C-alpha positions in Angstrom: 18.6 -4.9 41.0 20.2 -6.2 37.8 19.9 -9.9 37.2 23.2 -11.8 37.1 24.3 -13.7 34.1 23.3 -17.4 34.3 20.3 -16.6 36.5 17.2 -18.9 35.9 14.2 -16.6 35.7 10.8 -18.2 36.3 12.5 -21.6 36.2 12.6 -21.3 32.4 14.7 -18.4 31.1 18.4 -18.4 31.6 19.9 -14.9 31.5 22.8 -14.5 29.0 23.5 -10.8 29.1 22.0 -7.4 29.7 21.0 -5.6 26.5 20.0 -2.2 28.0 19.1 -0.5 31.3 16.9 2.3 32.3 15.1 3.8 35.3 12.3 1.2 35.3 14.3 -1.9 34.7 16.5 -3.7 32.2 16.2 -5.7 29.0 18.0 -9.0 28.9 19.1 -11.5 26.3 18.1 -15.0 27.5 17.6 -18.6 26.4 14.2 -20.3 26.7 15.4 -23.6 28.0 12.0 -25.3 27.3 12.2 -24.5 23.6 16.0 -23.9 23.1 15.5 -20.5 21.5 16.8 -17.0 22.3 14.4 -14.5 23.7 14.5 -10.9 25.0 13.1 -10.3 28.5 11.9 -6.9 29.4 11.8 -6.1 33.1 9.5 -3.6 34.9 10.3 -2.9 38.5 7.0 -1.1 39.3 5.1 -3.8 41.3 2.1 -2.1 42.9 -1.2 -3.9 42.6 -2.5 -1.4 40.0 0.6 -1.8 37.9 0.4 -5.6 38.2 -3.2 -5.6 37.0 -2.4 -3.3 34.1 0.7 -5.3 33.2 -1.3 -8.6 32.9 -3.9 -6.9 30.7 -1.2 -5.3 28.5 0.7 -8.6 28.1 -2.4 -10.5 26.9 -3.1 -7.8 24.3 0.6 -7.6 23.1 0.8 -11.4 22.9 -1.8 -11.3 20.1 0.1 -9.0 17.9 1.2 -10.4 14.5 3.1 -8.1 12.1 6.2 -8.5 10.0 7.9 -5.5 11.6 7.1 -6.3 15.2 8.5 -9.0 17.5 6.1 -11.5 19.0 5.4 -11.4 22.7 5.4 -15.0 23.9 5.1 -14.9 27.7 4.6 -12.7 30.7 4.8 -13.2 34.5 5.4 -11.4 37.8 7.7 -12.5 40.6 6.4 -11.4 43.9 7.6 -7.9 44.7 10.7 -8.2 42.6 9.3 -7.3 39.1 7.2 -8.0 36.1 8.5 -9.4 32.9 7.6 -9.6 29.2 9.2 -12.2 27.0 9.6 -11.4 23.3 11.4 -12.7 20.2 15.0 -11.8 20.3 15.8 -9.9 17.1 19.3 -10.6 15.8 21.3 -7.7 14.3 22.1 -4.2 15.2 19.9 -1.3 16.2 19.8 2.0 14.5 21.7 3.7 17.3 24.7 1.3 16.7 24.5 2.0 13.0 24.6 5.7 13.6 27.6 5.3 15.9 29.4 3.4 13.2 28.5 5.5 10.2 27.6 8.9 11.7 24.4 9.3 9.6 22.4 7.0 7.4 21.6 7.5 3.7 18.3 9.3 2.8 17.0 6.2 1.0 17.5 4.1 4.2 15.7 6.7 6.3 12.7 6.5 3.9 12.7 2.7 4.1 13.0 2.6 7.9 10.3 5.3 8.3 7.9 3.4 6.0 8.5 0.1 7.8 7.9 1.6 11.2 4.8 3.5 9.9 3.4 0.1 8.8 4.0 -1.3 12.3 2.4 1.8 13.9 -0.6 1.7 11.6 -1.1 -1.9 12.7 -0.8 -1.0 16.4 -2.9 2.1 16.3 -5.8 0.3 14.5 -6.0 -2.6 17.0 -9.1 -2.8 19.1 -8.3 -1.4 21.6 -5.5 0.8 20.0 -1.9 0.3 21.2 0.7 3.1 21.5 4.4 2.3 21.6 5.5 5.6 23.3 9.2 4.8 23.2 10.4 5.0 19.6 14.1 5.9 19.4 17.1 4.6 17.5 17.9 2.0 20.2 14.4 0.5 19.6 14.7 0.1 15.8 16.4 -3.2 15.0 18.0 -4.1 11.6 18.5 -7.8 11.1 21.4 -9.4 9.2 19.2 -9.5 6.0 18.2 -5.8 6.3 14.7 -6.4 7.7 13.4 -3.7 10.1 11.8 -4.3 13.5 10.3 -2.0 16.1 11.1 -3.5 19.4 10.7 -2.9 23.2 7.1 -2.6 24.3 8.0 -1.8 27.9 6.2 1.6 27.7 3.3 0.6 25.5 -0.1 1.7 26.5 -3.5 0.4 25.5 -6.4 2.9 25.1 -9.7 1.5 26.2 -12.4 4.1 25.9 -11.6 6.9 28.3 -9.3 4.7 30.3 -5.6 4.1 29.7 -3.5 1.2 30.9 0.3 1.2 30.8 2.9 -1.5 31.4 5.2 0.9 33.2 5.4 4.4 34.6 5.1 7.2 32.1 8.7 7.8 30.9 10.4 10.0 28.3 13.6 10.0 26.3 14.7 13.6 25.9 14.8 14.7 22.3 12.6 11.8 21.1 9.5 12.3 23.3 6.8 14.9 22.4 5.8 17.6 24.9 2.5 15.8 25.7 4.4 12.8 27.1 5.8 14.9 29.9 3.7 15.4 33.1 0.0 14.4 32.9 -1.0 15.4 29.4 -2.9 12.7 27.4 -0.9 10.9 24.7 -2.4 9.3 21.6 -1.2 7.8 18.3 0.4 11.2 17.3 2.8 10.7 20.1 4.4 7.8 18.2 4.5 9.9 15.0 6.5 12.6 16.7 9.0 10.1 18.1 9.5 8.4 14.7 10.1 11.8 13.2 12.7 12.6 15.8 14.3 9.2 15.3 14.7 9.9 11.5 15.9 13.4 12.2 18.7 12.1 14.4 19.6 9.3 12.0 19.9 11.8 9.1 22.0 14.4 10.8 23.7 12.6 13.7 22.3 15.0 16.3 19.4 14.5 18.7 16.7 17.2 18.0 15.9 19.9 20.5 13.7 18.6 23.4 9.9 18.7 22.7 9.0 20.2 26.2 11.6 22.9 25.8 10.2 23.8 22.4 6.7 23.8 23.8 7.8 26.3 26.5 9.6 28.5 23.9 12.9 27.7 25.5 14.2 26.2 22.3 13.5 26.0 18.6 13.9 23.0 16.3 17.0 23.4 14.1 15.9 22.8 10.5 17.1 19.4 9.3 18.7 20.8 6.1 20.7 23.2 8.2 22.4 20.2 9.8 22.5 18.1 6.7 22.1 20.1 3.5 22.1 17.0 1.4 18.7 16.0 2.6 15.9 16.7 0.1 13.5 19.5 0.9 10.4 17.2 0.7 11.9 14.7 3.1 13.0 17.4 5.6 9.5 19.0 5.5 7.8 15.7 6.2 10.0 14.9 9.2 9.7 18.4 10.6 5.9 18.2 10.2 5.8 15.0 12.2 7.7 16.7 15.0 5.3 19.6 15.3 4.8 20.7 19.0 1.0 20.8 18.6 -0.3 17.3 17.8 -2.9 18.8 15.5 -0.1 20.1 13.2 1.5 16.7 12.8 0.4 13.9 10.4 -2.8 12.6 11.9 -2.1 8.9 11.0 1.0 6.8 10.5 -0.3 6.1 6.9 -0.2 9.8 6.1 3.4 10.0 7.4 4.4 7.0 5.3 2.9 8.4 2.1 4.8 11.7 2.7 8.1 9.8 3.2 7.6 7.7 0.1 6.6 10.6 -2.1 9.7 12.5 -1.1 11.7 9.9 -3.0 9.1 9.0 -5.6 9.1 5.5 -4.3 6.4 3.0 -5.1 4.5 1.8 -2.0 5.3 -1.8 -1.2 3.5 -4.5 0.6 3.6 -4.5 4.4 6.8 -6.0 5.6 8.7 -5.6 2.4 10.7 -2.4 3.3 14.4 -3.3 3.9 17.7 -1.4 4.2 21.4 -2.3 3.6 22.2 -5.1 6.0 24.8 -4.4 8.7 28.4 -5.6 7.9 29.2 -9.1 9.3 31.5 -7.7 12.0 28.6 -5.5 13.3 26.7 -8.6 14.5 27.9 -10.3 17.6 29.7 -13.6 17.2 28.1 -16.8 18.4 28.5 -17.3 22.1 28.6 -20.3 24.3 26.0 -19.7 26.9 27.3 -20.2 30.4 25.8 -22.5 32.9 24.7 -21.0 36.3 27.7 -22.6 37.9 30.3 -21.3 35.4 28.7 -17.9 35.0 30.5 -14.8 36.3 28.2 -12.1 37.5 28.3 -9.0 35.4 28.9 -5.8 37.4 25.7 -4.0 37.9 25.4 -0.7 36.0 23.9 2.1 38.0 20.7 3.4 36.7 20.4 7.0 35.7 18.6 9.3 38.2 14.9 9.4 38.0 12.9 12.6 38.6 10.8 12.7 41.9 7.7 11.9 39.9 9.4 8.9 38.3 8.8 10.5 34.9 12.2 11.0 33.2 14.4 8.3 31.7 17.8 9.6 31.0 19.3 6.8 28.9 23.0 6.4 28.3 22.6 5.3 24.7 21.0 8.6 23.5 23.9 10.9 23.2 24.7 13.1 20.1 26.1 10.9 17.4 29.5 12.2 16.3 31.6 9.9 14.0 35.0 9.0 15.3 37.9 11.1 14.0 39.5 8.0 12.5 36.4 7.3 10.5 36.4 10.8 9.1 40.0 10.5 8.0 39.3 7.2 6.3 36.3 8.7 4.5 38.4 11.6 3.3 41.1 9.3 2.0 38.5 7.3 0.1 37.1 10.4 -1.4 40.5 11.5 -2.6 41.2 8.1 -4.1 37.9 8.2 -5.8 38.6 11.6 -7.4 42.0 10.4 -8.7 40.5 7.2 -10.2 37.8 9.3 -11.8 40.3 11.7 -13.4 42.4 8.8 -14.7 39.3 7.2 -16.3 38.3 10.5 -17.9 41.8 11.0 -19.3 41.9 7.5 -20.7 38.4 7.9 -22.2 39.4 11.2 -23.8 42.6 9.7 -25.3 40.6 6.7 -26.7 38.0 9.0 -28.2 40.6 11.1 -30.0 42.5 8.0 -31.2 39.3 6.5 -32.8 38.0 9.9 -34.1 41.2 11.6 -35.4 39.4 13.5 -38.0 37.7 15.6 -35.3 41.2 17.0 -34.3 42.2 20.2 -36.3 44.8 19.5 -39.0 47.5 21.7 -37.5 47.2 20.0 -34.2 46.9 16.5 -35.7 50.3 17.0 -37.4 51.9 17.2 -34.0 50.3 13.9 -32.9 52.2 11.2 -34.9 50.6 8.5 -32.8 47.2 9.2 -34.4 46.2 7.0 -37.4 46.1 8.5 -40.9 42.8 9.7 -42.1 41.4 9.8 -45.6 40.2 13.1 -47.2 37.2 13.3 -49.5 34.7 15.8 -50.9 31.0 15.1 -50.7 28.9 16.3 -53.7 25.2 15.7 -53.4 23.6 14.4 -56.6 20.2 15.9 -56.1 18.0 17.3 -53.4 15.8 14.7 -51.7 12.1 14.8 -52.4 9.6 13.6 -49.8 6.4 12.2 -51.2 3.8 11.7 -48.5 2.2 8.3 -48.5 -1.6 8.3 -49.1 -3.8 8.2 -46.0 -5.1 4.7 -45.5 -8.8 4.3 -46.0 -11.1 1.8 -44.4 -14.8 1.1 -44.1 -15.9 0.1 -40.6 -17.9 -3.1 -40.5 -20.6 -4.0 -38.0 -21.3 -7.5 -36.9 -24.9 -7.7 -35.6 -26.1 -10.6 -33.7 -29.9 -11.0 -34.3 -31.7 -12.7 -31.5 -32.2 -15.8 -33.5 -28.6 -16.1 -34.9 -26.1 -18.7 -33.7 -22.3 -18.5 -34.0 -19.1 -19.8 -32.6 -16.2 -17.5 -31.9 -12.7 -18.9 -32.7 -9.8 -16.4 -32.3 -6.1 -16.5 -31.9 -5.5 -14.5 -28.7 -3.4 -11.4 -29.1 -2.0 -9.5 -26.2 -4.0 -6.9 -24.4 -1.0 -4.6 -24.5 1.1 -3.7 -27.5 4.0 -6.0 -26.7 3.2 -7.9 -23.5 0.5 -10.5 -23.2 -2.0 -10.2 -20.4 0.0 -11.6 -17.4 -1.1 -14.8 -15.8 -3.4 -16.0 -18.6 -2.6 -19.4 -19.8 -4.1 -21.7 -22.4 -6.3 -20.9 -25.4 -9.4 -18.7 -25.1 -12.5 -20.6 -24.3 -15.0 -20.5 -27.2 -18.6 -19.4 -26.4 -20.3 -22.7 -25.8 -23.3 -23.7 -27.8 -26.8 -23.4 -26.4 -27.2 -27.2 -26.1 -23.9 -27.6 -24.3 -24.2 -24.7 -21.9 -24.5 -26.1 -18.4 -26.9 -24.8 -15.7 -25.2 -21.6 -14.5 -24.1 -20.4 -17.9 -20.4 -21.2 -17.9 -18.7 -18.6 -19.9 -21.7 -17.8 -22.0 -24.2 -15.8 -20.0 -24.1 -12.1 -19.0 -26.4 -10.3 -16.6 -27.3 -6.7 -17.8 -29.8 -3.9 -17.4 -32.2 -2.8 -20.1 -35.0 -0.2 -20.2 -36.6 -1.8 -23.2 -39.9 -2.0 -21.3 -39.7 1.6 -20.1 -38.4 0.8 -16.6 -34.8 -0.5 -16.0 -34.8 -4.2 -15.2 -32.1 -6.9 -15.0 -31.9 -9.5 -17.8 -29.9 -12.6 -18.5 -28.3 -12.9 -21.9 -27.1 -16.2 -23.5 -24.2 -14.9 -25.6 -24.2 -17.8 -28.1 -27.9 -17.7 -29.0 -28.5 -14.0 -28.4 -31.6 -14.8 -26.3 -32.3 -12.8 -23.2 -34.9 -13.0 -20.5 -35.8 -10.7 -17.6 -34.8 -11.6 -14.0 -36.4 -8.8 -12.1 -39.7 -7.0 -12.3 -39.2 -4.2 -9.7 -41.9 -1.5 -9.9 -39.2 1.2 -9.5 -36.6 -0.5 -11.6 -33.4 -2.5 -10.9 -29.8 -2.0 -12.1 -26.1 -2.5 -11.2 -26.1 -6.3 -11.0 -23.2 -8.2 -9.4 -23.0 -12.0 -9.4 -22.3 -14.1 -6.4 -19.1 -16.1 -6.9 -21.1 -19.4 -7.3 -23.2 -17.8 -10.1 -26.6 -18.6 -8.5 -27.6 -15.2 -7.1 -27.3 -11.5 -8.0 -27.1 -8.4 -5.8 -28.6 -5.3 -7.4 -29.9 -1.8 -6.7 -33.4 -0.4 -6.6 -34.9 2.1 -7.5 -32.9 3.0 -10.6 -33.0 6.2 -12.7 -31.0 5.3 -15.8 -27.6 4.2 -17.3 -25.4 7.0 -15.9 -22.3 5.6 -14.2 -20.8 8.9 -13.0 -23.9 10.4 -11.5 -22.7 12.9 -8.8 -25.1 11.8 -6.1 -27.0 8.5 -6.1 -30.7 8.7 -5.2 -31.3 9.1 -1.5 -33.6 6.1 -1.1 -31.8 3.3 -3.0 -31.3 -0.1 -1.3 -29.5 -3.3 -2.1 -31.4 -6.5 -3.0 -30.5 -10.1 -3.6 -32.3 -12.3 -6.2 -31.8 -15.9 -7.4 -30.7 -16.3 -11.1 -34.2 -17.5 -12.0 -35.8 -14.4 -10.6 -37.1 -15.9 -7.4 -36.3 -15.2 -3.8 -35.9 -11.4 -3.9 -35.0 -9.9 -0.6 -33.8 -6.5 0.6 -30.4 -6.6 2.4 -29.8 -3.0 3.5 -32.0 -1.5 6.1 -30.7 2.1 5.9 -31.9 3.4 2.5 -29.4 6.2 2.1 -27.9 6.1 -1.4 -26.8 2.4 -1.2 -25.5 1.6 -4.7 -22.7 0.1 -6.8 -22.6 -3.3 -5.0 -19.7 -5.8 -5.6 -20.0 -9.4 -4.3 -16.7 -10.6 -2.7 -15.0 -13.8 -4.0 -15.6 -15.4 -0.5 -19.4 -15.2 -1.1 -19.9 -13.8 2.5 -19.3 -10.0 1.9 -20.7 -7.3 -0.4 -18.9 -4.0 -0.8 -21.1 -1.1 -1.8 -21.3 2.7 -2.0 -23.5 4.5 0.5 -24.2 8.1 1.7 -25.2 7.1 5.2 -22.4 9.2 6.7 -23.2 12.3 4.5 -21.0 11.6 1.5 -20.3 8.7 -0.8 -18.1 6.2 0.9 -17.4 2.5 0.5 -18.8 0.0 3.1 -18.8 -3.8 3.4 -21.8 -5.9 4.4 -21.2 -9.2 6.2 -24.0 -11.5 5.0 -23.3 -13.8 8.0 -24.2 -11.4 10.7 -25.7 -8.5 8.7 -23.1 -6.1 10.1 -21.9 -3.1 8.0 -18.4 -1.6 8.3 -17.1 1.6 6.6 -13.9 0.9 4.7 -12.8 4.3 3.2 -11.7 7.5 4.9 -9.3 9.4 2.7 -9.8 12.7 4.4 -12.3 15.5 4.7 -14.3 16.1 1.5 -12.9 13.0 -0.3 -15.6 10.7 -1.8 -15.0 7.0 -2.6 -17.2 4.8 -4.7 -17.5 2.0 -7.3 -15.7 -0.8 -5.4 -14.4 -3.9 -7.3 -12.8 -6.9 -5.6 -9.6 -8.6 -6.7 -9.9 -12.2 -7.8 -8.2 -13.3 -4.5 -10.5 -11.1 -2.5 -7.8 -9.4 -0.5 -7.9 -6.0 -2.2 -10.5 -3.6 -3.5 -10.0 -1.1 -6.2 -12.3 2.0 -6.3 -12.8 5.5 -7.6 -12.0 8.4 -5.2 -13.0 12.0 -5.9 -10.2 14.3 -4.9 -9.4 17.8 -6.0 -12.5 17.8 -8.2 -11.7 14.7 -10.3 -12.1 11.0 -9.9 -8.9 8.9 -9.4 -8.3 5.1 -9.3 -7.3 3.8 -5.9 -6.8 0.4 -4.2 -6.9 -0.8 -0.6 -6.8 -3.9 1.5 -10.1 -5.7 2.1 -10.2 -4.1 5.6 -9.8 -0.6 4.2 -6.1 -0.3 5.1 -3.1 0.6 3.0 -5.1 2.8 0.5 -3.0 4.0 -2.4 -3.5 5.8 -5.7 -3.0 3.4 -8.6 -2.5 5.8 -11.5 -1.9 9.6 -11.6 -3.7 11.0 -14.7 -3.7 14.6 -13.5 -6.5 17.2 -13.1 -7.7 17.1 -16.7 -9.1 13.5 -16.7 -11.7 11.6 -14.8 -10.8 8.0 -14.0 -13.6 5.7 -12.8 -15.3 2.3 -13.0 -12.1 0.2 -12.2 -12.1 -3.6 -12.7 -9.4 -6.2 -12.0 -8.2 -8.7 -14.6 -8.8 -12.3 -13.6 -5.2 -12.8 -12.4 -5.1 -9.5 -10.5 -2.2 -8.2 -12.5 -4.1 -5.5 -14.5 -6.6 -2.8 -13.6 -8.8 -1.6 -16.4 -10.8 1.6 -16.0 -12.9 4.2 -17.8 -11.5 7.6 -18.6 -12.8 10.8 -20.0 -12.0 14.5 -19.9 -12.7 16.2 -16.6 -15.2 18.6 -18.2 -17.2 15.5 -19.3 -17.4 16.9 -22.9 -15.8 13.8 -24.4 -17.2 10.2 -24.5 -15.3 7.8 -22.3 -12.7 5.2 -23.3 -10.9 2.4 -21.5 -7.4 2.5 -20.0 -5.3 -0.3 -18.4 -2.4 -0.2 -16.0 -0.3 -3.0 -14.6 -0.8 -3.2 -10.8 2.9 -3.7 -10.3 3.4 -0.2 -11.9 0.9 1.4 -9.6 1.6 5.0 -8.4 3.0 6.1 -11.8 1.6 8.1 -14.7 1.8 5.6 -17.5 -1.3 3.7 -18.7 -2.3 2.0 -22.0 -5.4 2.9 -23.9 -7.4 -0.1 -25.2 -8.7 0.1 -28.8 -12.2 -1.2 -28.5 -13.9 0.6 -31.4 -16.2 3.6 -31.5 -16.7 5.6 -28.3 -18.2 5.6 -25.7 -16.9 2.5 -24.1 -17.8 1.9 -20.4 -18.5 -0.7 -17.8 -16.1 -3.4 -18.9 -16.3 -6.9 -17.5 -13.9 -9.9 -18.0 -15.0 -13.4 -18.8 -14.0 -16.1 -16.4 -11.0 -17.2 -18.4 -9.9 -13.6 -18.9 -9.9 -13.8 -22.8 -13.2 -12.0 -23.4 -14.5 -8.6 -22.5 -18.0 -7.4 -22.6 -18.9 -3.7 -22.3 -21.5 -1.1 -23.2 -21.2 1.3 -26.1 -23.0 3.1 -29.0 -22.5 2.7 -32.7 -23.1 6.5 -33.3 -23.5 9.5 -31.1 -27.0 9.8 -29.7 -28.0 6.1 -30.4 -29.0 3.8 -27.6 -26.5 1.8 -25.5 -25.9 -1.8 -26.5 -23.6 -4.6 -25.3 -20.5 -5.6 -27.2 -18.1 -8.5 -27.0 -14.4 -8.5 -27.9 -11.5 -10.9 -27.4 -8.5 -9.5 -25.5 -6.0 -8.2 -28.1 -8.5 -8.1 -30.9 -9.8 -4.9 -32.5 -13.1 -6.1 -34.1 -16.0 -6.2 -31.7 -19.2 -8.1 -31.9 -22.5 -6.5 -31.1 -24.6 -8.6 -28.7 -27.8 -6.6 -28.3 -29.9 -4.6 -30.9 -33.0 -3.7 -28.9 -34.1 -0.1 -29.3 -33.8 0.4 -25.5 -30.6 1.0 -23.6 -28.7 -2.1 -22.6 -26.0 -1.5 -20.0 -24.3 -2.6 -16.7 -23.0 -6.0 -17.9 -21.6 -8.6 -15.5 -20.3 -12.0 -16.7 -21.8 -14.9 -14.9 -19.3 -17.0 -13.0 -18.9 -20.7 -13.4 -21.2 -22.4 -10.9 -19.5 -24.3 -8.1 -22.3 -26.8 -7.4 
């Protein structure tokens, strides 16, 4: 029975109006009189003991959801045999159904934005523990706020998957045209159910017609009409993505919401945005309801009850009034036609005026016979051009120069003083302020090294070991003495410990498969306290210590291929972060300065690419698209997280590597800047703590051993730091100690 306007529900929520009605209950707009805020109250009329138990479980889980595209569930309760209720944030604005009724269809750009926003919300829901399925995505449940923000609302049919069991807040229900075939009857639903419904919602929004019913298509009683047949203006890539999402067989759809989002964004060449940042054109002011004076129970007049649509005997079909084919009103069509006609007339007038102005200011371009009949044109002078001689081009001589080498002997001392120049040709390295810090003298260097110490690997004794180099004095000392070698050092954020890999084979940074028995170790900066921290010795390598000091990202082959994992030092748990699809490898993680993102190298289509993801593995995206002819690897963040620098070489590995840089805000594009750091190869770059210095490994001539070099950002003259006959590589700048 529909609640009357003014009813006090649960002695707290005063009903203002009914927002929607279906076979299992209604949705109301209400006022929380305890807090004085508007809320939405979802009613479920199924009140059996089992449904009540499931409802309480679901409500607790939903109340913990926090996402910018989802309303917050704030309360739940049951009232005897009358019903169960969820209380959620009331989202002001219009829903997508209302926008379609007003405009007929929505623009392609808005569809991409809406799809991306809902995909973000679905990815969040589907990756909860336990996962949550919405199961009722349709235009009426997509809200657009007055500032254009997008929300997925109404969790009345949500289900939580717990192992092999499923709990549901209400009876299984469908909205014809938007529900996939598996949602009918007793078939099992999963996260791909929501992907189908979102595809159907975008289909209807783009062409104004509800797609053919999923069950009818599964029984070969209907076929999906191609989207471009109903709206030829839709791009082929967008239509293909939506139709794939609506495949009858779940295995043929996108397997995750993130895959669907990427397909939507790539159809319009859009740059992926941060979660919650997708917006559309706000509704016009008159589309939002005016402010109302909420009636008191005494003054309220009961709203006539609206009869529910019939429900099938199994209680499975929700025929909802608000899901009819969307046909623009005739008056709207006439107005649109008039606007188009006025636009054409204005356009022709502007073209005519522009042509007349062009002729007036360029009369000499008009043939003389015709110009004589146009007295309004200004007079033009006549002249004859006679060249005096043929121009002669004399090529300038090629500039010559002699490269100079600055060698730092172990006993030498020096002080670097430079005027910082930008890392890029015309734009300084964003976020860096102040003057570059000079390398401190050996007497002034505090415990922990400040800016002046670098950990690196050297095989000068025949076996790779980790050394600590004081940049100012050139003096280095070993930290490790592992019998099978040590390499790939990464400092803890406080500068007191290192994580490293053992055993080690050599200085290759692009080895196709790490040794099968490598493990991660931690050692104090003075060489004491060595301990093994990975118990599964399956290709553990390329560690990166997180800025929080409590996590270490690393590469491992414990699942059969190179993937990125994170080790929690607090409880020793290990979690896999990357899963970019079958056959895709991920390696070489590097934390952002804030610790909320990780950039890494992914091997796809036979080449390495630079990618980034959130610290929990979500929202993975390709940073730069260099094509199939280049390998991009060894990425590292600048100290302000605005730039990613990485190594690049030809895919056939016949050329020595060089360094490239790309602004993070320009991610997803194809434009990067090559850094001029002297003779190649140049690999394994690391920034100093202030971001003004870079240390890297290189060779003076082809075939010579690797050494370490120092250069200021924006400078072109590098300084050689090591001269030992052995290979010196894998540098990592020691952080400023925090104690």
